[in-house]
Phi, psi and omega in degrees: 000133171289162181295325182293317183294322182287322179297307180295327174293327177296307179311304185295331180287352179268345183079009179262144170284178183293326175301312176300317184290321178299309179299317181300316180264000183053056172243148179293135182304323177290322174309300179307311178303311178303314178303305187294325177281353177087011178285334178224154177258132183280130180294139188297318190290332186280320176300323182291322178297316180295320173298318178300318184297311180305311182294318186286333183263002175068032194261100183212157181268110178285352177293344183272002185264154169297149174281007186288355174120102178276335179271132176295139175255156184259039180266000000 
C-alpha cells in the first residue's frame, strides 16, 4: 500500500474530514490534500508518528465497530 493510501485510511479511521484532520495535526490543508492525491509524498516517518498519535490518544471512529457488544461483560 502506498503512503498516500495509508494516510487516507488513517484519516478515515478517525472519522474526521480533511479540514478536521489538518487542524488536529496542525498541517496545512493543501499539504495534506497533495499527499492524499499523490502530488507530494508524505514522509513515512511522519505517517508512522501520526498513526501512533491517533492510537495513543484513542482517536478513532466508533461507527466502524460492530454492535455485538463493545463493552466486556462479567458473566
